[in-house]
C-alpha positions in Angstrom: -13.9 -11.2 20.7 -11.8 -12.6 23.5 -14.0 -15.7 23.6 -13.5 -16.2 19.9 -9.7 -16.0 20.2 -9.6 -18.4 23.1 -12.3 -20.8 21.9 -10.9 -22.1 18.6 -7.6 -23.5 17.4 -5.9 -21.6 14.6 -4.9 -23.4 11.4 -5.6 -27.1 12.4 -9.3 -27.7 13.0 -12.5 -26.2 14.3 -12.1 -28.1 17.6 -11.9 -26.2 20.9 -8.4 -25.6 22.1 -7.6 -27.8 25.1 -6.8 -24.8 27.3 -8.5 -26.4 30.3 -6.0 -29.3 30.5 -2.8 -28.8 32.4 -1.6 -26.2 34.8 0.2 -22.9 34.2 3.4 -24.8 33.7 2.0 -27.1 31.0 2.3 -26.3 27.3 -1.4 -25.8 27.0 -1.5 -23.7 30.1 1.3 -21.5 28.8 -0.4 -21.0 25.5 -3.6 -20.0 27.3 -1.8 -17.5 29.4 -0.1 -15.9 26.4 -3.5 -15.7 24.6 -5.1 -14.0 27.6 -2.2 -11.5 27.6 -2.7 -10.8 23.9 -6.4 -10.4 24.3 -5.7 -7.8 27.0 -3.3 -6.0 24.8 -6.0 -5.9 22.0 -8.2 -4.1 24.4 -5.5 -1.7 25.6 -3.9 -0.8 22.2 -6.0 2.0 20.7 -7.0 1.9 17.1 -6.1 4.7 14.8 -7.6 8.1 15.9 -10.2 9.5 13.5 -11.1 13.2 13.6 -14.0 13.6 11.2 -14.1 16.6 8.9 -16.6 19.3 9.7 -19.1 20.2 6.9 -17.5 22.8 4.7 -13.8 23.6 4.1 -11.2 22.0 6.3 -7.7 23.3 5.7 -4.8 21.0 6.4 -1.0 21.1 6.0 1.7 18.4 5.8 5.5 18.4 5.3 6.8 16.6 2.2 10.4 16.8 0.9 11.1 19.5 3.6 8.4 21.7 2.2 5.2 22.6 4.0 2.3 21.8 1.7 -1.3 22.7 2.1 -4.7 21.5 0.9 -8.4 21.8 1.7 -10.9 19.0 2.2 -14.5 19.9 1.5 -17.1 17.9 3.4 -20.7 18.1 2.4 -23.6 18.8 4.8 -24.3 15.6 6.7 -20.8 14.3 6.8 -19.5 12.3 8.7 -21.8 9.4 8.2 -21.7 5.7 9.2 -20.7 4.7 5.7 -17.2 5.5 4.2 -17.5 7.9 1.3 -15.6 8.5 -1.9 -12.9 11.2 -2.5 -12.3 13.4 -5.6 -8.9 15.1 -5.8 -9.5 18.3 -7.9 -6.2 19.9 -9.0 -5.8 23.6 -10.1 -4.1 24.9 -13.2 -0.8 26.7 -13.7 -0.9 30.1 -12.0 -4.1 29.3 -10.1 -4.5 28.0 -6.6 -6.9 25.8 -4.6 -9.2 28.7 -3.7 -9.6 30.0 -7.3 -10.0 26.6 -8.7 -12.6 25.5 -6.2 -14.6 28.6 -7.2 -14.9 27.5 -10.9 -14.7 23.7 -11.1 -18.1 22.9 -9.6 -17.0 19.9 -7.6 -18.1 21.1 -4.2 -21.7 21.5 -5.5 -21.5 17.9 -6.8 -20.2 16.7 -3.5 -23.3 18.1 -1.8 -25.6 16.2 -4.0 -23.7 12.9 -4.0 -22.1 13.0 -0.5 -18.4 12.6 -1.2 -15.3 14.5 -0.1 -13.3 16.8 -2.4 -9.6 17.7 -1.9 -8.2 20.9 -3.3 -4.4 20.8 -3.0 -2.0 23.8 -3.6 0.9 23.4 -6.0 4.3 25.0 -5.0 4.4 28.5 -6.6 1.1 27.7 -8.2 2.5 25.0 -10.4 2.6 21.2 -10.7 5.3 18.9 -11.9 3.3 17.0 -14.5 6.3 15.9 -16.6 6.3 18.2 -19.6 4.6 21.0 -17.7 4.7 23.4 -15.8 6.9 26.2 -14.4 9.4 25.9 -11.5 7.7 22.7 -10.4 9.2 21.0 -13.4 12.6 22.8 -13.4 13.0 22.0 -9.7 11.8 18.4 -10.1 9.2 18.8 -7.3 7.9 15.4 -6.1 4.2 16.2 -6.6 3.2 12.6 -7.1 4.7 11.9 -3.7 3.0 14.9 -2.1 -0.4 13.9 -3.5 0.0 10.3 -2.3 0.9 11.6 1.1 -2.1 14.0 1.1 -4.5 11.2 0.2 -3.0 9.0 2.9 -3.6 11.7 5.5 -7.2 12.2 4.3 -7.9 8.5 4.5 -6.4 8.4 8.1 -8.5 11.3 9.2 -11.9 10.7 7.7 -14.5 8.1 6.9 -13.3 7.3 3.5 -13.6 4.4 1.1 -10.0 3.8 -0.1 -11.2 1.9 -3.2 -13.1 5.0 -4.4 -10.5 7.7 -4.8 -10.5 9.7 -8.0 -8.5 12.5 -9.6 -9.4 15.3 -11.9 -8.0 18.8 -12.7 -7.8 21.5 -15.3 -4.8 22.5 -17.6 -1.6 21.9 -15.5 -4.0 20.1 -13.1 -5.3 18.0 -16.0 -1.7 17.1 -16.9 -1.1 16.1 -13.3 -4.2 13.9 -13.4 -2.8 12.0 -16.4 0.5 11.6 -14.6 -1.2 10.2 -11.5 -3.2 7.8 -13.7 0.2 6.6 -15.0 2.1 6.6 -11.7 -0.5 6.1 -9.0 -3.0 3.7 -10.5 -2.7 1.6 -7.3 -4.2 4.5 -5.4 -6.6 6.3 -7.8 -9.5 4.3 -9.2 -10.0 6.5 -12.2 -9.0 9.9 -13.7 -10.8 12.7 -15.6 -8.1 15.0 -16.9 -9.3 18.3 -18.4 -7.8 20.7 -21.0 -4.5 18.8 -21.4 -3.3 15.8 -23.4 -1.0 13.1 -22.1 2.0 14.9 -20.6 4.9 12.6 -21.7 7.4 12.9 -24.5 7.3 9.1 -24.9 3.9 8.0 -23.4 4.3 4.4 -24.4 7.5 3.8 -22.4 7.1 6.5 -19.7 3.5 5.7 -18.6 3.5 2.4 -16.8 0.3 2.1 -14.6 0.1 -0.7 -12.1 -3.2 -1.8 -13.6 -5.5 -0.9 -16.5 -7.0 2.4 -15.3 -10.2 4.1 -16.6 -9.6 7.6 -18.0 -12.2 10.0 -19.4 -10.4 13.1 -20.7 -12.1 16.5 -21.5 -10.6 18.7 -24.2 -11.7 22.1 -25.6 -12.7 22.3 -29.2 -12.0 26.0 -29.3 -9.2 26.1 -26.7 -6.6 28.7 -27.5 -4.2 27.8 -24.7 -4.0 24.0 -25.2 -5.3 23.5 -28.7 -7.6 20.5 -29.5 -5.4 19.5 -32.5 -1.7 19.8 -33.2 -0.8 21.8 -30.0 2.7 22.1 -28.5 1.9 19.3 -26.1 0.0 17.1 -28.6 -3.7 16.7 -29.4 -6.9 15.3 -28.1 -7.3 12.4 -30.5 -3.7 11.2 -30.2 -4.0 11.4 -26.4 -7.2 9.2 -26.6 -5.4 6.7 -28.8 -2.5 6.6 -26.4 -4.8 5.6 -23.5 -6.7 3.1 -25.6 -3.4 1.4 -26.5 -2.2 1.5 -22.9 -5.3 -0.1 -21.6 -5.4 -2.8 -24.4 -8.6 -1.5 -25.9 -10.0 -2.3 -29.3 -9.0 -0.3 -32.4 -12.5 0.0 -34.0 -15.1 2.8 -33.5 -15.9 3.7 -29.9 -19.0 2.0 -28.6 -20.6 4.9 -26.6 -21.5 8.1 -28.4 -23.1 11.0 -26.5 -24.1 14.4 -27.9 -24.4 17.6 -25.8 -25.3 20.3 -28.4 -22.0 21.1 -30.1 -20.0 19.0 -27.6 -19.8 15.2 -27.4 -18.4 12.3 -25.4 -17.1 9.0 -26.9 -16.1 6.0 -24.8 -14.4 2.7 -25.6 -15.8 -0.1 -23.5 -13.7 -2.9 -25.0 -10.5 -2.3 -22.9 -8.7 -4.8 -20.6 -10.3 -5.9 -17.3 -13.5 -4.1 -18.2 -12.2 -0.5 -17.9 -13.4 2.3 -20.1 -11.4 5.0 -21.9 -13.0 8.1 -23.4 -12.8 11.7 -24.6 -15.3 14.5 -24.2 -14.8 17.2 -26.8 -16.2 20.4 -25.2 -17.1 23.6 -27.0 -15.7 26.0 -24.5 -16.9 29.6 -24.1 -15.2 32.7 -25.3 -14.3 35.0 -22.4 -14.3 38.7 -22.2 -11.1 40.7 -21.5 -9.0 40.5 -19.4 -9.7 36.7 -19.5 -9.9 36.5 -23.3 -6.5 34.7 -23.4 -8.2 31.8 -21.7 -11.1 31.5 -24.1 -12.2 27.9 -24.8 -9.8 26.7 -22.1 -11.8 27.0 -18.9 -14.0 24.1 -19.9 -16.3 24.4 -16.9 -17.7 27.4 -18.9 -18.9 26.1 -22.2 -21.5 26.9 -24.8 -23.6 23.8 -24.4 -24.3 24.0 -20.7 -22.4 20.8 -20.1 -21.8 20.3 -16.4 -18.4 18.6 -16.4 -18.5 17.3 -12.8 -21.8 15.6 -13.6 -20.4 13.7 -16.5 -17.1 12.9 -14.7 -18.9 11.7 -11.6 -21.1 9.4 -13.6 -17.9 7.9 -14.9 -16.2 7.8 -11.5 -19.2 6.4 -9.6 -19.2 3.1 -11.4 -15.5 2.4 -10.7 -13.5 1.1 -7.6 -10.0 -0.1 -7.3 -10.0 -3.9 -7.0 -9.8 -5.1 -3.5 -6.4 -6.4 -2.3 -6.2 -10.1 -1.7 -5.2 -9.9 2.0 -6.4 -7.2 4.4 -3.8 -5.6 6.7 -3.8 -6.7 10.3 -3.5 -4.7 13.5 -0.6 -5.3 15.8 -2.8 -7.1 18.3 -4.1 -9.4 15.5 -0.6 -10.1 14.4 0.4 -11.0 17.9 -2.6 -13.3 18.3 -1.8 -15.1 15.0 1.8 -15.5 16.1 0.8 -17.0 19.5 -1.8 -19.3 18.0 0.7 -20.6 15.4 3.3 -21.2 18.1 0.8 -23.1 20.2 -0.3 -25.2 17.2 3.3 -26.2 16.5 3.8 -27.2 20.2 0.7 -29.3 20.2 1.6 -31.0 16.9 5.0 -31.8 18.2 3.6 -33.1 21.5 1.1 -35.3 19.7 3.6 -36.5 17.1 
């Protein structure tokens, strides 16, 4: 590494730098001395510390907007590995929490078979500010988008994670939050799979402004009595699908992909801008016995067709990554090296001119 820094001139040619000519007081000697110092700093300046997650549940906290927030990161057996892995953020519904949601969503089992991380965050007072819903999180204007961004940043800093393969899903209020993150954090999340909630905006066309076309596969309950499939208080499944098709500049004709799962089905549009896909899975949710009958058809992980929602959502996620940025960020040592090399180049050009 040090030899590479000292051996070639930056930005002019592939010729060796004339560091051997001149003494310490000469321009070339001064540049060489500065480069040696920078090379030494590169060795002494430590890189970011990485404390890999242990297999199983890893509980973490962070402070955001003066509130201590908590979340769990589930790591499968065999993590950490040499290769960075994907992350799925799985968000609970209104009145639930990270523990209860983890117990029903099935994402930790999927993480074991596929080898990715799963984050289960907790909403303040069991609610998320997803725009039109829900609870005190909305009335108090809690910055849940900011919190979830900070949580992902902390997970990326701590684990072996592929930052281009971060996905979001959730149920009910968590599904609404997934929609919102697709609208407001498309630079961070590669794709979204909202469940049991349509788009959570009063004016989706103007309020949802994603940074790029973003793939969205929504899941809605055909027999949902909490968030009805059609004509509900927050809207319906088909208008929500149409909104995302329009937002992602998709076609207006029949959807190209049709999948049938007994009485449930998935339809996807593959004609959208920049090759993204938008779809809707209509799920025949199960009737629940008292005291949970009020949630019949809503807890889509329980359905009459044996459809494993994390399986279908992961198939959707796994084919998608956020486009790579044009320029990678540089470490402080690298920035110092580039600065010194540019200065030396300018001195040499002036001397030769």
